[in-house]
N, C-alpha and C positions, 0 to 999 in steps of 0.2 A: 226027289227024283232029279230035278234040274241040276242040283249041285252034283249029284253023281255023274250026270252026263258031262258036266263041265270039268270035273277033276282030271279025266285023262288029258285034256288040253293043257292044264297046268303042269302035269307031270312031263308031258312031251316038250313043253317049252322050257322047263327047267333042265331037261336032259340035253336039249340042243344048245342051251346056253353055256355048255361046258367047253365049247370050242371057241377059238378066236382067230379070225382070219388075219393075214399079214405076217411078216417076218418076225420071229423071236429075236430078241436083242443079244448081241455078242459084242463085247468091248472090242474096238478095232485096234489093230497093231499100231505100235508107234516105233519110230526109228530112234533107238537107243543104242549106246555103246556099252561094253562090258564094264568099263571103268571111266573116270574122269582123266582126260589127257593131262590137265594141269595139277592133278592131286599129286603132291610130293610124297616121299616115302614116309613122312610123319603123319599123314592123314590116314585114318582108319575108317572102315565102314561103321556106320551108326549102329548101335545096339540099343535094345529097349531101355537100358539104364542110363543112356546118355543124358547129360544135363539139359540138352535142348529139348528133350521130350516133356519137360515139366510145364511148358506152356508160357510161364512168365520169363521168357528168354532174357529180358533186359536186366534181370538179376545177376547174369553172368558178369556184368560190368562193375558190380559192387558199388553202385552209387545210389545212396538213399533218396536223394533229391529226384533223380531220374525215375526211381521206382514210384515215388509219390505222384509224380506227373502222369506216369503211364496208367496208374490206377484211374486218374481223373479222365483220361482219354476213353477208358472202357465205357464210362457212363455218360460223358458230357460231349463227346465229339459228335456233331450234327450229321456227318456223313455216315457214322456208324448207326445213329438213331434212325436215319432214313432207310439204310440197308436192313436194319432189324424189322422195320414196319413192312418193307417189301417181302421179307421172309414170312411174316405172319399172314400177309395177304395171299402169298402162294400156298400156304398150308390151308387157309380157308377155301381156296379154290379146290384142293384135293377133297376136302370133306363135302363140298357142293357136288362135285362129280360123283362121289361115292353114293350120295343120296339117290342118284338116278337108277341104281340097281334095285331099288325097292319100290313098291306100289305107292301112288299118291292117293291118300285117303281123305275124303272130304265129308263133312256133316252139313246137312241142309234142313232148315225148317221153314214152313210157309203157312200162311193163313190167307184165305181168299173168302170174300163174301160177295155175292152177285145176286142181281135181281132185275126186274123190269116192271114197267107200268102195264096196265091192262091192255093187251093187244100189241104190245111192244116187244120186239125181238132184241132190243139192246141189252147189254150187260155192263154193270158198273161194279168194279172190283175195289174192295176196301171201304165201302160205305153201305148204309142201309137205305134201301128204297122203299118207301111206304106206298101203300095203295096197291101193291101187286096182288095178283089173284091168289098165289100161293106163299107170298112173303119171300124175304130174301133166303138165299142158299148159301150156307157156310161150309167150308172145307178146310180141315187141318191136315198137314202133311209133315212127317219127320223121316229122313232117310240118311243112310250112310252109303257113300259111293266110293268106289276104288278104280283107278286106272293104273295099268302096269304095262310097260313095254319090255318084254323079256330080252335080255341081251344075248340073243341067239348067235350072232356072228361076231360078238366081242367088241362092238363099237364103243360101248360105254367103258368096258375094261381097258381097252387101248387108250381111251381118253383119260382114264384115271392114271393109267401107266405114264402117260405124257405129263400129266399134272404133277404126279409125284416126282418125276424127274426134274420138272421145272422148279419144284419146291426144293430139291436138293441143289439145283443151280443157285437159287436164292440163298440157301444156307451157305454155300461155298463163297458166293459173292459177299455175304455178310462177313465171313471169316477173312476174305481178301481185303475187304474195306477196313476191317479191324487191324490186320497186320500192316496194311499200307500206312494207316494212321499212326500206329505204334512205331513203325520204322522211321516215318517222317518226323515224328517227335523226337526220337533218339538222335537222329542225324542233326536236327536243328539244335538240340540241347548240346551235343558235342561241339557243333559249330559255335554256339555261344560261349562254351567254356574255352574253346581255342581262341575266340576273340578276346576273352578276358586275359588269357595268357599273353596274346600279342599286345594287348593294351598295356599290360605291365612292362613288357619288353620296350614298347614305344615310350612309355613314360620315363623309364630308366635311361633310354637312349637320349631323350630330350634333356634330361638333367645332365647326362655326360656331355652332350654337345654344348649345353650352356656353360659348363665348366671349360671346355675347349675354347669357346668364344671368349671367355674371360681371360684365358692364358694368352690367346692371340692378341686380345686388345691390350693386355699388360705389356707384351713384348713390343707391340707397335708403339705404345706410349713411351716405352724405354728406348725406342729407336733401334731396336735389334731385329725387327721383323717389318716386312712391307705391309702396306695397308690392305693389299690383296689378300693376305692371310685372314684379316678380319671379315672381309667381304665373303670369302669362301666359308668361313666358319658360320656367318649369318645365313648364308644360303643353305648350308647343311642343316642348321637348326630350324629354319622355317619349313623345309621339306619334311623333317621328322615330326614337327607339330602338325602339318598337314596330314601325314599318315595316321597320326593319333586320332584326329577329328574323323577321318575316314573309317577307322576301326570302331569308334564309338557309334558311328551311324550304322556300320555292319551288325554290331551287337544288338542295336535297337531293333533292327529288322528280324533278327533271330527271336528276340524276346516277343515281338508282336505275333510272329508265326506260331510260337509255343502257346500264346494266349488263346488264339483262334482254335488251335488243335485241341485244347483242353475245354473248349466251350466258354470261354470268357472274352469280354471285350478288352482289347488291348490297353484301354485307358485305366482299366481297373486291375491290371496285372503287373506285377514286378517281380523280377527274379534277381536277387542281389548277387554280386560277385562272390565267388567262393574258390577255395582251392581246387585245382583240376588234377584229377588222378586219371591219366591217360591209360587206363587198363585196356588190354587187348586180350580177350579170353580166347583159348583154343576151341574152335568149333569143328568137331569132326564132320567131315563130308561123307554122307552115305553113298552107296552104289547109285548109279543113274536111275535104275528101276524104282528106288524108293521115292523119287520125285512124284511118281504117278499116284502115290498115296498121300504124300505130305503137302504138295503145293495146292492151295485152293483154286488157283486159276485153271490148273489142269483138271482138277475134279469138276469144276464147273463146265469146262469145254467137253469133257467126257459125258457128263449128264445131259448136255445139249444134244449130243449124238443120240442118247437113249430116247430123249423126248421126240427127236425127229423121226427115229425108227418106229415109235408108237403111232406117230401121225400117218404113217404109210398104211398101217392096219385100219385106222379110222377111215381113210379114204377107200380102201379095198372093200370095206363093209357095205358101202353104197351100192355095190353090184348086186347084192342080195335083198330079198323082200323083207320088209319090216312087219311086225306083228304086234298088234295092240290088244290087250284084254281089258274089258270094262265090266264092272258089275255094281249093282246097288241092291240094298234091302232096307225096307222101311215100313211105315205105317200111314194109312190115310183114313180119315173118318170125318163125318159131319159134326160129331160131338167130341169135344175136347176130352171129356172124361173117359170115353171109350176108345181113344186114339190107339192105345198100345194093346188092345185086345188081339188075340191071335188070329181072329177072323178077319182083321182089317190089314193084315200084312201084305206088302207088295214087293216084288223082286224083279230083277232083270239081269241078264248076263249077255255079253256081246263079244264078238271076235272080229277084228278088223285087220286085213292083210293088204299091203300096198307094195307095188313093184314098179320101178321106172322101166318102161319098155323102150323108150327112144329119147335120147338126150344129145344126139349128134356129137358124141365124143367128149362131153363135159366131164363125165366121171373119169375116163381114161386120162384126160388132161390133168385133172386133180391128183390122181395117183402118180403121174409122172412128175408133177410139181413137188409132191411130197418126197419122191425118191431123189429128185435133184436137191432139195433142201437137206436131206440126209447125207448125200455125198459132199455137200458144202460144209456141213458140220463135221464130217470125218476129216476133211482136209484142214479145217481150222483147228481141230483137236491136235492133229499131228504137228501143225505149225506152232501151236502153243508149246507142245513138248520140246521141239527143236530150240525155240527161243529160250525155254527154261534152262535147257542144257547149256546153251550158249552163255546165258546169264551166270550160271554156276562156274563155268570154265573161266569166264572173265574175272570174276570175283577171286577165284582161287589164285589166278595168275597175279591179280593186283595185290592180294594178300602176301604172296610169296615176294614179290618185287619190293613192296613197301617195308616188309620185315628186313630184307637185305639193306634197304636204304637207311633204315632207322639207325643202324650202328655207324654207317658212314656220315650221316648228318650230325651225329653226336661228336665224331671225331673232327669234322669240319668246323663245328661250333667251338669246340675246345681250342683248336689251333688258331682260329680267327680271333678269339677272345685274348689269347696269350699274345698274338702278334699286334693286337690293337694296343695293349698295355705297353709292349715294348717300343713300338713306334712313337707312342705318345711321350714316354720317357725320353726317348732320343731327341724329340722335338723340343722339349723343355730344356734339354742340354744344348740346343742349337745345332745338332748334328745332322738333321734332315729337314726338308722343306715341309711346309704344311700340306702340300698336295699328297705326301706320303701318309700323313695323318688321316686325311679325308679317305684315301684309298683303303687304309687299314680299318677305319671305323665303319665305312660303308660295307666292307666285307663281312665284319663281325655282326653288324646289325642284320644284314641279309642272312647270315648263317643261323643266327638265333631265331629269326622268324621262320626260316625253312624247317628248322627242328621242331618248332611248335606246329607248323602246318603239317609236317609229316606224321606227327603223333595224332592229329585230328584226322587226317586222311586214313590212318590205320583203323581208328575206331569207326569211322563212317563206312569204311570197306567191310569191317566185321559185321556191322549192321546189315549192309547190302547182302553179304553172304548168307547171314541167318535168314533174311527175307527170301533169297533165291532158293534156299533149302526148304522153305515152307513154314519157318518159325516153329512154333510149338503146336501147330494145328494138325489135326488128323481128319482125314476124309470120313464122311458118314458112311454107314453100311448101305450097300446097294440094294 
C-alpha cells in the first residue's frame, strides 16, 4: 500500500524532470569573409578528397626521415601526453556528472547487543553483560536504502551539458597540442636541413677563400700584388670560418629541439646530415567557413561558449525548489536465523522539499556572473576566428611572395656565381684589384645562402599554412 502511495510521486518527478531551465545553446555567429583575400587564382576550395584531409599532412613533403620523427612525436611528446591525460580527466567528469541522474543505493547491515546490571538503566553495545535480570538483548538489521534527487529543473542535465562541452574543449586542446608539436617538429627539421645546406655552402666557401688566399699570397711573394691583398683574403677567410662555426651551433640547437619534441634527451639523440629535398607541396586553401570545422583552437573556443551557456541554466535552476526522495527496505530481528522472515521486514519512504526564500540577491548575482562569462566566451570565440583568418591570409601572402622570390633568388645565385669566377680569373691575370674579387665572392656567397634560406622559408611557410588551415584534424560531433 505504501509503495502504491509513493509511486505517483515518482511519476510526477520523472515528468517534471523533462524540462530544463536556462537558454538552449546556439552557435554564435562569427565574422568571416566569403573568400580569402590573398588566395591567388590557383588556389581552390578544399574538397573531401584533398590530400590534406588524410591527417598525416607531413607526408606531403615526401621526406621519410621527417615522417619517422613525426610518428615519434605522436606517442613520446610530453605536451601531447599531458593533453591526452587532461582529456581523459574531462571525460571522467562527464561520467561522474551523469551518475547524478540516478538514485544512490546503499546497503547496510548491523548487529547490536545490549544489556545492564540489576537495577541499572545503562546500555552496553557490542558486549555481553552478565548478571542482568533478563540477559543481554541482541538485534540484527539488514537494509537497502536509496536517495534520489530528481532533476526537475535540469540542473544536473545542464551540468552534464557543460561537462560534455568541456570534454570536447579538452579533445580540441589535445588536437591543438598535437598539431602544434607536429608543426614545430617539421619547422625545426627543415631548419636543420637548411642549416646542413648552408654548412655545405660555408665549407665550400671556406675552401674557395683558402684558394684565393693562396693565390694572393703567391702573387705577393712574386711581387706583383700588395700585401693588402693577402690581409683582405685572410679577413675574408676568417669571417667565412666564423660563419661556419655559427651555422654548426645553429644546427645543434635544431637537433636538440627535435630531440625534446620526440621525447628524448638531447644527449642521446643525433640526426646525421643528409641530402635536403626542399619540396614545397601545393596546399589547397578552403573557404574561410571551413576553418570553423577544421581548426582545433576554433573548435575549443566554440565549445567553451557551449559550456558557459549551460552554466547559465545551472545557476537559473537555483531559483526553483529542490526535491529529494528517500526510501529503504530491510529486515530486523533478534535472531540471525529468522532475520529475513517476511514478518520481520521494515520499510520507510520520505520526501524532502527545500526552497531558498531570501538570499539578498546571491542567486541573481550568480546568474549575471554566468551570463557575463558567456558573453566573454562569445567574444573570445569571435576573436579566435578573426585571428585564424588573419593567420591564413598572412601565410597565403607569404607563400605567394616566397614563390615569386624563389625564381629570382636562383637567377641571382647563378649570376653571382658566374661573376665570381670571371672576376677571379681576371685577378689571376692581373686585370683587376683584389677588392673586386672580394666584392664578387661576397655577393656570390650571400646569393647562395639566400637561395638556401628562401627554400627553407618556403617549407616553413607551407607548414605554417597547413597549421593555420587546421592540419588534418576534424572537429568532433557537437
